Backbone as CSV, one residue per row, in Angstrom:
resi,resn,N_x,N_y,N_z,CA_x,CA_y,CA_z,C_x,C_y,C_z
1,MET,44.891,1.297,119.328,45.003,-0.138,119.505,44.052,-0.852,118.557
2,ILE,44.539,-1.912,117.942,43.688,-2.798,117.152,43.461,-4.067,117.963
3,TYR,42.209,-4.399,118.182,41.859,-5.600,118.944,41.197,-6.589,117.993
4,ILE,41.882,-7.687,117.707,41.360,-8.727,116.819,40.681,-9.780,117.686
5,LYS,39.335,-9.825,117.603,38.558,-10.709,118.470,38.518,-12.142,117.959
6,ASP,38.684,-12.310,116.635,38.773,-13.653,116.074,39.740,-13.609,114.898
7,LEU,40.410,-14.729,114.633,41.508,-14.751,113.671,41.076,-14.376,112.260
8,MET,39.888,-14.805,111.846,39.445,-14.534,110.484,39.305,-13.038,110.223
9,SER,38.912,-12.267,111.229,38.741,-10.832,111.037,40.074,-10.106,110.893
10,GLY,41.188,-10.781,111.212,42.497,-10.130,111.140,43.320,-10.508,109.927
11,ILE,42.692,-11.135,108.933,43.449,-11.634,107.782,44.219,-10.524,107.078
12,ASP,43.591,-9.368,106.838,44.270,-8.270,106.139,45.495,-7.794,106.902
13,ILE,45.389,-7.754,108.222,46.535,-7.331,109.036,47.633,-8.383,108.993
14,PHE,47.264,-9.663,109.087,48.280,-10.717,109.029,49.024,-10.696,107.694
15,LYS,48.299,-10.431,106.595,48.941,-10.331,105.281,49.905,-9.153,105.248
16,ALA,49.479,-8.030,105.842,50.337,-6.846,105.847,51.607,-7.084,106.647
17,LEU,51.521,-7.921,107.687,52.675,-8.184,108.542,53.523,-9.354,108.060
18,SER,53.152,-9.940,106.924,53.886,-11.111,106.431,55.169,-10.741,105.713
19,SER,55.438,-9.463,105.548,56.635,-8.993,104.842,57.637,-8.389,105.822
20,GLU,58.897,-8.807,105.715,59.943,-8.244,106.573,60.118,-6.751,106.307
21,ILE,59.982,-6.348,105.038,60.107,-4.924,104.692,59.026,-4.116,105.402
22,ARG,57.796,-4.618,105.416,56.713,-3.868,106.049,56.887,-3.808,107.571
23,ILE,57.454,-4.851,108.141,57.785,-4.805,109.572,58.814,-3.708,109.822
24,GLN,59.813,-3.606,108.947,60.833,-2.562,109.097,60.234,-1.166,108.964
25,ILE,59.256,-1.020,108.072,58.579,0.270,107.927,57.882,0.649,109.226
26,LEU,57.167,-0.315,109.829,56.477,-0.045,111.090,57.468,0.300,112.201
27,GLU,58.622,-0.366,112.209,59.632,-0.061,113.227,60.157,1.362,113.063
28,LEU,60.377,1.777,111.814,60.842,3.142,111.566,59.802,4.172,111.994
29,LEU,58.542,3.895,111.691,57.489,4.840,112.052,57.257,4.882,113.557
30,SER,57.533,3.777,114.246,57.364,3.773,115.699,58.442,4.619,116.386
31,LYS,59.582,4.823,115.714,60.684,5.607,116.281,60.657,7.060,115.821
32,ASN,59.828,7.341,114.826,59.731,8.689,114.285,58.257,9.083,114.219
33,GLN,57.954,10.316,114.529,56.560,10.732,114.527,55.936,10.601,113.148
34,ALA,56.704,10.913,112.113,56.213,10.808,110.735,57.404,10.773,109.787
35,LEU,57.246,10.031,108.677,58.265,9.974,107.628,57.561,10.036,106.285
36,ASN,58.195,10.706,105.309,57.595,10.697,103.976,58.110,9.500,103.187
37,LEU,57.539,9.288,102.004,57.897,8.107,101.210,59.360,8.101,100.826
38,ASN,59.908,9.270,100.506,61.327,9.335,100.129,62.227,8.945,101.299
39,ASP,61.874,9.414,102.501,62.649,9.048,103.695,62.679,7.529,103.871
40,LEU,61.505,6.924,103.771,61.415,5.480,103.964,62.179,4.724,102.886
41,ALA,62.034,5.156,101.637,62.727,4.486,100.532,64.233,4.563,100.713
42,THR,64.738,5.731,101.135,66.184,5.912,101.329,66.700,5.042,102.459
43,ARG,66.005,5.034,103.580,66.474,4.278,104.746,66.434,2.772,104.514
44,LEU,65.515,2.312,103.666,65.393,0.877,103.409,66.039,0.471,102.083
45,ASN,66.649,1.443,101.404,67.333,1.183,100.128,66.390,0.543,99.111
46,LEU,65.203,1.155,98.961,64.195,0.662,98.030,63.858,1.736,97.009
47,SER,63.327,1.319,95.880,62.842,2.280,94.884,61.523,2.882,95.361
48,ASN,61.163,4.021,94.782,59.899,4.658,95.145,58.706,3.758,94.815
49,GLY,58.803,3.026,93.707,57.719,2.117,93.342,57.540,1.008,94.349
50,ALA,58.663,0.438,94.826,58.591,-0.659,95.806,58.032,-0.176,97.134
51,ILE,58.499,0.992,97.600,58.020,1.486,98.892,56.538,1.833,98.820
52,THR,56.095,2.336,97.667,54.672,2.684,97.499,53.794,1.450,97.623
53,MET,54.244,0.332,97.059,53.468,-0.908,97.133,53.327,-1.375,98.580
54,HIS,54.415,-1.336,99.331,54.373,-1.772,100.726,53.506,-0.836,101.574
55,ILE,53.640,0.459,101.330,52.861,1.440,102.085,51.371,1.255,101.824
56,LYS,51.011,0.954,100.587,49.603,0.756,100.248,48.998,-0.397,101.041
57,LYS,49.740,-1.504,101.177,49.232,-2.654,101.930,49.081,-2.335,103.413
58,LEU,50.029,-1.574,103.947,49.936,-1.200,105.357,48.769,-0.244,105.602
59,GLU,48.538,0.660,104.651,47.419,1.595,104.794,46.079,0.862,104.703
60,GLU,45.973,-0.074,103.766,44.721,-0.831,103.600,44.391,-1.656,104.842
61,SER,45.414,-2.100,105.555,45.195,-2.902,106.766,44.815,-2.051,107.966
62,GLY,44.995,-0.739,107.863,44.689,0.160,108.968,45.839,0.375,109.929
63,LEU,47.024,-0.176,109.621,48.161,-0.039,110.534,48.826,1.327,110.432
64,ILE,48.764,1.965,109.260,49.344,3.294,109.109,48.329,4.227,108.467
65,GLU,48.618,5.511,108.569,47.789,6.554,107.969,48.687,7.426,107.107
66,ILE,48.165,7.896,105.980,48.925,8.760,105.085,48.201,10.085,104.939
67,ASN,48.946,11.178,105.168,48.413,12.516,104.961,49.290,13.253,103.964
68,THR,48.664,14.092,103.180,49.405,14.902,102.210,49.700,16.267,102.816
69,SER,50.963,16.693,102.729,51.348,18.007,103.253,52.245,18.713,102.248
70,VAL,52.351,20.010,102.395,53.186,20.827,101.504,54.493,21.124,102.218
71,GLY,55.608,20.703,101.618,56.922,20.939,102.189,57.781,21.798,101.301
72,LYS,59.075,21.877,101.626,60.011,22.708,100.853,60.144,22.223,99.425
73,HIS,59.950,20.930,99.226,60.134,20.351,97.896,58.800,19.966,97.258
74,GLY,57.747,20.666,97.626,56.449,20.397,97.030,55.584,19.523,97.912
75,ILE,54.594,18.903,97.307,53.644,18.065,98.043,54.306,16.751,98.449
76,GLN,54.134,16.388,99.727,54.706,15.147,100.249,53.615,14.280,100.856
77,LYS,53.795,12.978,100.767,52.916,12.037,101.448,53.610,11.597,102.736
78,MET,53.026,12.014,103.870,53.591,11.707,105.179,52.913,10.473,105.760
79,CYS,53.715,9.563,106.299,53.212,8.305,106.853,53.296,8.334,108.380
80,TYR,52.228,7.880,109.033,52.154,7.828,110.491,51.666,6.452,110.919
81,LEU,52.089,6.029,112.115,51.473,4.847,112.715,50.044,5.207,113.095
82,ASN,49.090,4.401,112.647,47.680,4.683,112.941,47.257,4.098,114.274
83,LYS,47.910,3.028,114.725,47.578,2.372,115.988,48.855,2.156,116.775
84,ASP,48.727,2.138,118.103,49.911,1.961,118.939,50.047,0.554,119.512
85,LYS,48.978,-0.246,119.425,49.041,-1.612,119.942,48.217,-2.538,119.051
86,LEU,48.606,-3.813,119.048,47.867,-4.852,118.332,47.677,-6.011,119.284
87,ILE,46.412,-6.327,119.602,46.094,-7.426,120.514,45.258,-8.452,119.756
88,ILE,45.671,-9.712,119.843,44.971,-10.801,119.163,44.458,-11.778,120.219
89,ASP,43.166,-11.991,120.224,42.555,-12.921,121.175,42.516,-14.309,120.545
90,LEU,43.410,-15.197,121.005,43.497,-16.547,120.454,42.552,-17.513,121.155
91,GLN,41.848,-17.054,122.186,41.012,-17.961,122.970,39.525,-17.686,122.792
92,SER,39.153,-16.918,121.803,37.732,-16.624,121.579,37.079,-17.771,120.818
93,LYS,36.911,-18.894,121.490,36.363,-20.083,120.835,34.843,-20.145,120.980
94,GLU,34.343,-19.765,122.142,32.905,-19.849,122.366,32.264,-18.504,122.050
95,THR,32.387,-18.074,120.799,31.933,-16.739,120.431,30.423,-16.603,120.516
96,GLU,29.693,-17.732,120.552,28.245,-17.613,120.658,27.810,-17.265,122.083
97,ASN,28.668,-17.532,123.070,28.306,-17.282,124.465,28.827,-15.921,124.916
98,LEU,28.328,-14.870,124.292,28.722,-13.529,124.678,27.684,-12.538,124.186
99,TYR,27.704,-11.355,124.767,26.935,-10.244,124.219,27.729,-8.962,124.431
100,GLU,27.484,-7.983,123.599,28.183,-6.706,123.643,27.181,-5.568,123.697
101,VAL,27.510,-4.531,124.443,26.687,-3.328,124.475,27.608,-2.114,124.352
102,ASP,27.141,-1.130,123.614,27.846,0.147,123.496,27.089,1.183,124.303
103,ILE,27.798,1.864,125.175,27.189,2.848,126.064,27.792,4.212,125.758
104,LYS,26.947,5.176,125.456,27.440,6.515,125.176,28.158,7.057,126.402
105,VAL,29.259,7.766,126.193,30.074,8.212,127.326,29.292,9.153,128.240
106,GLY,28.248,9.802,127.706,27.427,10.681,128.534,26.331,9.963,129.308
107,HIS,26.216,8.642,129.109,25.134,7.891,129.755,25.623,7.319,131.085
108,TYR,26.300,8.145,131.882,26.764,7.696,133.190,25.596,7.743,134.171
109,SER,25.672,6.891,135.200,24.617,6.814,136.208,24.976,7.562,137.475
110,ASP,26.246,7.878,137.661,26.693,8.626,138.839,27.997,9.327,138.473
111,TYR,28.316,10.376,139.212,29.525,11.131,138.895,29.955,11.967,140.092
112,SER,31.216,12.358,140.088,31.751,13.365,140.989,32.879,14.038,140.223
113,VAL,32.850,15.354,140.092,33.830,16.027,139.247,34.377,17.275,139.925
114,THR,35.640,17.548,139.615,36.317,18.762,140.063,36.890,19.456,138.836
115,PRO,36.730,20.778,138.721,37.316,21.494,137.568,38.843,21.369,137.567
116,THR,39.485,21.410,136.373,38.853,21.721,135.104,37.958,20.562,134.654
117,CYS,36.785,20.910,134.103,35.852,19.858,133.720,34.914,20.395,132.653
118,GLY,34.216,19.472,131.995,33.252,19.892,130.994,32.757,18.736,130.168
119,LEU,31.755,19.012,129.341,31.156,18.031,128.452,30.838,18.714,127.133
120,ALA,30.790,17.908,126.075,30.382,18.441,124.778,29.717,17.337,123.965
121,THR,28.683,17.721,123.228,28.094,16.840,122.234,28.876,17.019,120.941
122,LYS,28.481,16.312,119.890,29.169,16.493,118.610,28.860,17.848,117.994
123,ASP,27.891,18.576,118.591,27.490,19.863,118.028,27.908,21.070,118.847
124,SER,28.073,20.920,120.171,28.361,22.096,120.989,28.781,21.707,122.399
125,ILE,29.376,22.674,123.121,29.659,22.528,124.542,28.337,22.514,125.302
126,ILE,28.262,21.717,126.379,27.083,21.721,127.245,27.346,22.700,128.388
127,GLY,26.567,23.775,128.441,26.724,24.750,129.515,28.016,25.523,129.408
128,ASP,28.711,25.663,130.541,29.947,26.445,130.615,31.127,25.547,130.979
129,PHE,32.296,25.955,130.586,33.508,25.261,131.008,33.655,25.346,132.524
130,ASP,34.183,24.253,133.102,34.589,24.208,134.515,33.443,24.456,135.492
131,ASP,32.239,24.081,135.114,31.081,24.207,135.997,30.442,22.830,136.181
132,PRO,30.720,22.149,137.328,30.225,20.779,137.532,28.710,20.652,137.505
133,ARG,27.966,21.752,137.668,26.503,21.658,137.667,25.970,21.086,136.360
134,TYR,26.697,21.309,135.257,26.193,20.862,133.958,26.338,19.358,133.746
135,PHE,27.014,18.669,134.673,27.081,17.214,134.586,25.731,16.575,134.917
136,ALA,24.788,17.369,135.463,23.434,16.890,135.720,22.453,17.349,134.640
137,ASP,22.932,18.073,133.657,22.062,18.560,132.584,21.498,17.374,131.797
138,PRO,20.196,17.365,131.482,19.631,16.247,130.713,20.325,16.007,129.379
139,GLN,20.910,17.052,128.803,21.583,16.903,127.513,22.876,16.104,127.629
140,ARG,23.327,15.856,128.867,24.608,15.171,129.053,24.617,13.767,128.457
141,ILE,23.436,13.134,128.269,23.425,11.783,127.700,23.906,11.781,126.254
142,ASP,23.906,12.956,125.606,24.397,13.056,124.230,25.867,13.433,124.159
143,SER,26.540,13.501,125.306,27.955,13.886,125.323,28.800,12.906,124.519
144,GLU,29.786,13.454,123.825,30.743,12.640,123.063,32.168,12.827,123.558
145,ILE,32.363,13.775,124.482,33.654,13.944,125.147,33.376,14.516,126.527
146,ILE,34.065,13.978,127.542,33.899,14.418,128.924,35.278,14.513,129.552
147,TRP,35.520,15.576,130.321,36.815,15.720,130.962,36.639,16.241,132.387
148,LEU,37.544,15.820,133.285,37.514,16.253,134.683,38.899,16.093,135.284
149,SER,39.213,16.948,136.279,40.536,16.912,136.908,40.621,15.884,138.028
150,GLU,39.510,15.679,138.720,39.464,14.699,139.804,38.022,14.254,139.974
151,GLY,37.832,12.992,140.359,36.487,12.473,140.551,36.275,11.185,139.782
152,TYR,35.018,10.936,139.371,34.734,9.675,138.689,33.502,9.798,137.813
153,LEU,33.406,8.847,136.886,32.202,8.601,136.099,31.850,7.138,136.301
154,GLU,30.567,6.855,136.555,30.137,5.478,136.789,29.044,5.111,135.798
155,TYR,29.138,3.908,135.249,28.210,3.443,134.220,27.545,2.143,134.670
156,ARG,26.255,2.016,134.397,25.528,0.770,134.665,25.564,-0.091,133.403
157,ILE,26.001,-1.330,133.569,26.110,-2.272,132.460,24.966,-3.276,132.560
158,PRO,24.193,-3.479,131.501,23.078,-4.430,131.594,23.571,-5.870,131.784
159,ASN,22.883,-6.582,132.666,23.168,-7.997,132.923,22.045,-8.820,132.298
160,TYR,22.355,-9.509,131.187,21.347,-10.276,130.461,21.450,-11.775,130.718
161,LEU,22.276,-12.180,131.695,22.458,-13.610,131.925,21.175,-14.253,132.462
162,LYS,21.026,-15.545,132.154,19.910,-16.350,132.629,20.380,-17.216,133.802
163,PRO,19.431,-17.837,134.540,19.816,-18.592,135.742,20.848,-19.689,135.494
164,ASN,20.905,-20.274,134.286,21.853,-21.359,134.008,23.151,-20.856,133.373
165,GLN,23.396,-19.547,133.467,24.594,-18.966,132.868,25.443,-18.278,133.931
166,THR,26.775,-18.358,133.771,27.698,-17.743,134.719,28.732,-16.912,133.974
167,PHE,29.208,-15.872,134.626,30.198,-14.984,134.011,31.529,-15.690,133.815
168,ARG,32.094,-15.548,132.635,33.434,-16.080,132.343,34.472,-14.968,132.229
169,GLU,34.080,-13.852,131.616,34.983,-12.710,131.483,34.158,-11.468,131.174
170,ILE,34.587,-10.327,131.697,33.974,-9.044,131.374,35.056,-8.141,130.803
171,GLN,34.738,-7.490,129.692,35.701,-6.616,129.019,35.108,-5.226,128.844
172,PHE,35.958,-4.229,128.998,35.585,-2.848,128.728,36.624,-2.245,127.794
173,CYS,36.163,-1.527,126.778,37.079,-0.903,125.834,36.654,0.554,125.647
174,MET,37.603,1.489,125.755,37.277,2.908,125.664,38.535,3.704,125.317
175,GLU,38.334,4.926,124.812,39.436,5.829,124.498,39.586,6.821,125.644
176,LEU,40.773,6.836,126.269,41.014,7.633,127.468,42.275,8.475,127.343
177,GLY,42.328,9.549,128.107,43.529,10.358,128.236,43.486,11.118,129.548
178,SER,44.503,11.922,129.811,44.550,12.770,131.005,43.717,14.026,130.762
179,GLU,43.764,14.959,131.696,43.060,16.238,131.533,43.934,17.377,132.042
180,ALA,44.452,18.146,131.097,45.240,19.337,131.399,44.465,20.565,130.929
181,PRO,44.690,21.718,131.543,44.112,22.939,130.971,44.637,23.118,129.541
182,GLY,43.733,23.200,128.576,44.166,23.152,127.175,44.533,21.725,126.846
183,TYR,45.835,21.491,126.619,46.330,20.124,126.473,47.800,20.089,126.814
184,CYS,48.300,18.917,127.128,49.733,18.724,127.409,50.057,17.267,127.132
185,ASP,50.910,17.020,126.129,51.212,15.650,125.730,51.964,14.874,126.803
186,ASN,52.696,15.577,127.664,53.419,14.921,128.757,52.748,15.329,130.068
187,TYR,51.728,14.573,130.466,50.907,14.941,131.610,50.323,13.665,132.220
188,PRO,51.181,12.838,132.855,50.744,11.512,133.315,49.664,11.592,134.386
189,SER,48.703,10.665,134.283,47.606,10.603,135.248,47.239,9.154,135.523
190,ASP,47.115,8.801,136.808,46.726,7.443,137.210,45.196,7.347,137.203
191,ILE,44.676,6.548,136.286,43.233,6.377,136.138,42.850,4.998,136.671
192,TYR,41.972,4.971,137.680,41.578,3.728,138.339,40.271,3.192,137.763
193,PHE,40.109,1.864,137.857,38.917,1.191,137.349,38.302,0.334,138.458
194,TYR,36.963,0.344,138.524,36.245,-0.386,139.565,35.071,-1.135,138.930
195,LEU,34.816,-2.341,139.423,33.633,-3.104,139.044,32.858,-3.424,140.309
196,ASN,31.618,-2.930,140.384,30.783,-3.096,141.578,31.507,-2.655,142.848
197,GLY,32.223,-1.555,142.750,32.920,-0.984,143.901,34.249,-1.621,144.227
198,VAL,34.622,-2.678,143.523,35.894,-3.362,143.771,36.968,-2.781,142.848
199,GLU,38.065,-2.323,143.447,39.146,-1.737,142.655,39.862,-2.825,141.851
200,LEU,39.917,-2.620,140.530,40.571,-3.581,139.641,42.040,-3.254,139.413
201,GLY,42.406,-1.994,139.557,43.758,-1.549,139.260,43.700,-0.230,138.523
202,TYR,44.846,0.187,138.009,44.879,1.476,137.330,45.817,1.443,136.133
203,TRP,45.645,2.438,135.290,46.512,2.675,134.139,46.988,4.112,134.191
204,THR,48.273,4.335,133.908,48.815,5.692,133.888,48.763,6.229,132.467
205,SER,47.866,7.170,132.253,47.782,7.839,130.953,49.012,8.720,130.781
206,PRO,49.699,8.651,129.633,50.914,9.456,129.450,50.639,10.952,129.350
207,GLY,49.450,11.332,128.837,49.208,12.752,128.644,47.818,13.059,128.153
208,ASP,47.593,14.348,127.968,46.350,14.870,127.415,46.699,15.373,126.020
209,PHE,46.468,14.559,125.019,47.096,14.745,123.717,46.398,15.801,122.862
210,GLY,47.219,16.666,122.264,46.673,17.707,121.403,47.614,18.118,120.295
211,ASP,48.667,17.296,120.044,49.664,17.660,119.036,49.082,17.635,117.632
212,THR,48.125,16.752,117.378,47.433,16.712,116.087,45.936,16.604,116.338
213,ARG,45.164,16.976,115.365,43.715,16.981,115.521,43.183,15.554,115.582
214,GLY,42.211,15.309,116.470,41.584,13.996,116.551,40.874,13.658,115.252
215,THR,40.992,12.415,114.816,40.454,11.989,113.521,38.962,12.264,113.398
216,PHE,38.200,12.064,114.470,36.748,12.159,114.385,36.185,13.419,115.051
217,ASN,37.061,14.340,115.455,36.578,15.555,116.104,35.742,16.394,115.140
218,PRO,34.655,16.992,115.623,33.869,17.880,114.761,34.667,19.120,114.378
219,GLU,34.281,19.748,113.289,35.019,20.896,112.755,35.089,22.050,113.747
220,TRP,34.062,22.215,114.576,34.016,23.377,115.465,34.917,23.231,116.688
221,TRP,35.415,22.012,116.973,36.204,21.784,118.200,37.517,22.554,118.120
222,PRO,37.823,23.419,119.113,39.014,24.282,119.039,40.320,23.486,119.041
223,PRO,41.325,23.939,118.286,42.596,23.213,118.210,43.441,23.307,119.475
224,HIS,43.135,24.267,120.374,43.948,24.410,121.585,43.474,23.501,122.717
225,LEU,42.435,22.680,122.476,41.940,21.761,123.504,42.378,20.324,123.196
226,ASN,42.136,19.409,124.169,42.537,18.009,123.979,41.868,17.434,122.730
227,GLN,42.619,16.581,122.023,42.191,16.118,120.701,41.915,14.620,120.627
228,TYR,42.654,13.811,121.356,42.482,12.359,121.251,43.106,11.671,122.461
229,GLY,42.767,10.391,122.635,43.332,9.613,123.727,43.944,8.321,123.216
230,MET,43.992,7.329,124.083,44.508,6.008,123.726,43.410,4.983,123.988
231,LEU,43.278,4.011,123.094,42.257,2.981,123.247,42.754,1.920,124.224
232,LYS,41.998,1.680,125.277,42.403,0.741,126.321,41.378,-0.383,126.451
233,LEU,41.866,-1.595,126.636,41.031,-2.783,126.808,41.256,-3.356,128.202
234,ILE,40.210,-3.387,129.010,40.271,-3.927,130.369,39.527,-5.253,130.391
235,ARG,40.151,-6.280,130.978,39.556,-7.608,131.040,39.619,-8.111,132.473
236,ILE,38.478,-8.674,132.950,38.408,-9.278,134.273,37.895,-10.698,134.100
237,ASN,38.674,-11.673,134.554,38.247,-13.072,134.494,38.700,-13.772,135.767
238,ASN,38.722,-15.082,135.757,39.092,-15.792,136.987,40.589,-16.029,137.114
239,GLU,41.365,-15.354,136.266,42.817,-15.357,136.418,43.319,-14.029,136.969
240,GLY,42.512,-12.970,136.883,42.921,-11.666,137.372,42.309,-10.552,136.540
241,SER,42.862,-9.361,136.694,42.416,-8.185,135.953,43.570,-7.684,135.102
242,PHE,43.254,-7.307,133.841,44.291,-6.989,132.866,43.914,-5.739,132.076
243,ILE,44.927,-5.026,131.624,44.708,-3.938,130.684,45.684,-4.117,129.529
244,ASP,45.132,-4.201,128.333,45.919,-4.471,127.123,46.798,-5.707,127.286
245,GLY,46.273,-6.717,127.984,46.991,-7.975,128.153,47.955,-8.006,129.322
246,CYS,48.187,-6.865,129.999,49.114,-6.809,131.135,48.336,-6.823,132.445
247,ARG,48.761,-7.659,133.380,48.060,-7.779,134.661,48.147,-6.475,135.444
248,ILE,47.003,-5.993,135.942,47.001,-4.808,136.788,46.624,-5.141,138.231
249,SER,46.072,-6.343,138.456,45.810,-6.790,139.824,45.442,-8.266,139.796
250,ASP,45.345,-8.861,140.993,44.941,-10.263,141.116,43.440,-10.403,141.371
251,VAL,42.702,-9.310,141.257,41.260,-9.364,141.483,40.594,-10.190,140.387
252,THR,39.779,-11.181,140.801,39.117,-12.070,139.855,37.602,-11.880,139.899
253,LEU,36.921,-12.428,138.903,35.459,-12.392,138.893,34.882,-13.140,140.094
254,ASP,35.516,-14.243,140.484,35.034,-15.004,141.639,34.991,-14.131,142.895
255,GLN,35.993,-13.267,143.048,36.051,-12.414,144.233,34.929,-11.368,144.231
256,ILE,34.486,-10.958,143.055,33.421,-9.950,142.964,32.052,-10.602,143.163
257,GLN,31.979,-11.918,142.996,30.773,-12.712,143.309,29.554,-12.241,142.505
258,LEU,29.655,-12.379,141.216,28.563,-11.988,140.331,27.708,-13.195,139.966
259,ASP,26.405,-12.962,139.778,25.530,-13.979,139.215,24.520,-13.301,138.298
260,TYR,23.535,-14.050,137.834,22.613,-13.518,136.837,21.700,-12.418,137.394
261,LYS,21.635,-12.279,138.726,20.824,-11.228,139.334,21.633,-9.976,139.657
262,SER,22.944,-10.037,139.484,23.810,-8.943,139.926,23.638,-7.688,139.077
263,GLU,23.651,-6.547,139.744,23.825,-5.295,139.028,25.299,-5.161,138.663
264,LEU,25.585,-4.495,137.564,26.958,-4.292,137.126,27.214,-2.792,137.014
265,THR,28.162,-2.294,137.803,28.546,-0.888,137.706,30.038,-0.800,137.437
266,PHE,30.389,0.012,136.474,31.784,0.192,136.085,32.156,1.648,136.320
267,ARG,33.210,1.866,137.113,33.627,3.225,137.464,35.029,3.509,136.939
268,ILE,35.201,4.702,136.388,36.500,5.221,135.941,36.795,6.427,136.814
269,ALA,37.970,6.482,137.448,38.180,7.520,138.465,39.624,7.991,138.543
270,VAL,39.770,9.245,138.938,41.038,9.787,139.412,40.798,10.168,140.862
271,THR,41.485,9.500,141.783,41.160,9.602,143.204,42.362,10.095,144.003
272,ASP,42.168,10.164,145.326,43.274,10.529,146.215,44.372,9.473,146.199
273,ASN,44.043,8.231,145.749,45.064,7.181,145.632,46.021,7.442,144.479
274,SER,45.621,8.279,143.556,46.420,8.518,142.360,47.671,9.323,142.708
275,VAL,48.833,8.721,142.478,50.088,9.449,142.678,50.187,10.569,141.644
276,ASN,49.856,10.228,140.401,49.783,11.226,139.328,48.313,11.606,139.163
277,LYS,47.894,12.667,139.841,46.480,13.049,139.858,46.268,14.184,138.861
278,ARG,46.141,13.796,137.583,46.028,14.797,136.533,44.833,14.535,135.621
279,GLY,43.760,14.068,136.219,42.491,14.034,135.535,42.316,12.941,134.508
280,LEU,41.128,12.982,133.885,40.837,12.027,132.824,39.919,12.660,131.796
281,THR,40.054,12.173,130.562,39.162,12.526,129.457,38.712,11.230,128.812
282,ILE,37.414,11.128,128.537,36.888,9.959,127.836,36.227,10.432,126.553
283,TYR,36.500,9.720,125.463,36.062,10.111,124.125,34.995,9.155,123.610
284,GLY,33.938,9.709,123.017,32.927,8.916,122.341,33.237,8.769,120.866
285,LYS,32.285,8.247,120.106,32.550,7.908,118.707,32.725,9.126,117.804
286,TYR,32.282,10.310,118.242,32.418,11.495,117.402,33.561,12.400,117.838
287,PHE,34.452,11.881,118.697,35.653,12.598,119.110,36.820,11.618,119.152
288,GLY,38.028,12.151,119.126,39.211,11.320,119.262,39.575,10.586,117.990
289,ASN,40.328,9.503,118.160,40.850,8.742,117.012,40.139,7.418,116.779
290,TYR,39.124,7.097,117.595,38.450,5.806,117.464,36.945,6.030,117.459
291,ALA,36.292,5.539,116.425,34.840,5.752,116.259,34.069,4.749,117.101
292,GLN,34.149,4.902,118.427,33.424,4.000,119.305,33.091,4.694,120.612
293,ASP,32.060,4.188,121.284,31.697,4.650,122.616,32.371,3.735,123.637
294,LEU,31.901,3.774,124.871,32.343,2.801,125.870,31.711,1.457,125.507
295,SER,32.552,0.472,125.233,32.067,-0.837,124.807,32.251,-1.843,125.934
296,ALA,31.173,-2.565,126.260,31.236,-3.623,127.272,30.931,-4.955,126.611
297,ARG,31.724,-5.957,126.930,31.567,-7.287,126.338,31.507,-8.316,127.450
298,ILE,30.448,-9.097,127.482,30.247,-10.099,128.529,30.373,-11.491,127.923
299,LEU,31.338,-12.279,128.405,31.490,-13.676,128.001,30.993,-14.551,129.142
300,TYR,30.255,-15.609,128.813,29.656,-16.415,129.871,29.658,-17.900,129.516
301,ASN,29.530,-18.706,130.551,29.389,-20.154,130.404,27.939,-20.545,130.576
302,VAL,27.544,-21.640,129.944,26.178,-22.164,130.053,26.261,-23.527,130.754
303,GLU,25.569,-23.637,131.871,25.564,-24.882,132.624,24.457,-25.801,132.118
304,GLU,24.758,-27.076,132.041,23.756,-28.046,131.597,22.692,-28.211,132.670
305,GLN,21.440,-28.292,132.231,20.349,-28.427,133.184,19.841,-29.876,133.237
């Protein structure tokens, strides 16, 4: 997912999307796992030179990725969709009234896990596979990937508001997937989200993806294990709770009753409520397809004194 927080930062993407041909290229790639340049040129009735120009603009914008592979007819340039969603925030007007914090996925404050489970830093596995005792290991704060079949991870979010400031919106962004032994691309799991113990709703992860290697995975990470997830954006404001712009519940910030003294705890869980109870995996900046940790963004209003 590409999340454009302000319009000026999305200029390159808007330019890339200004061409009908490039829109058609994205539509073709969304229906096919990968296409080479010749495939695209043939389907769109374009010359190789013309298709190369369009592909270059899409690659520069970050919308597609190009990999070189060896096929029956020699070296081919294969094109893939690099992102699955594009979200543009048109209401980010008071950009000065916010703060952001990045929290390492291993910096959880509480947990409950059931095997299959495990943790790894960018350099090695922590302890043994499927042994929940290692979730208390001091090295866990350096974790860059965490997986569990059932249970939760809870994170404390710093509250920096002052007495004359009130919460307007809270956002969480992270890369998530299911948890299968090894991996399984078709392995749906209902992942629930909580703020200060209040259930916000859930998202059904389609699978535990391992068909291709995660972009940022370290070289030592085995190919038979989960490789990447999907980037999800959760927003809670006084209109409700949303994930990637879609309402997941009517729970509002007013109902959670937060103020400048409030502690903030964010929980990600697979629980007994989950109809599809197939675990969760969370990826840090050195694993998966997105170079980021768990990101929290607090938007607030300032009251006149």
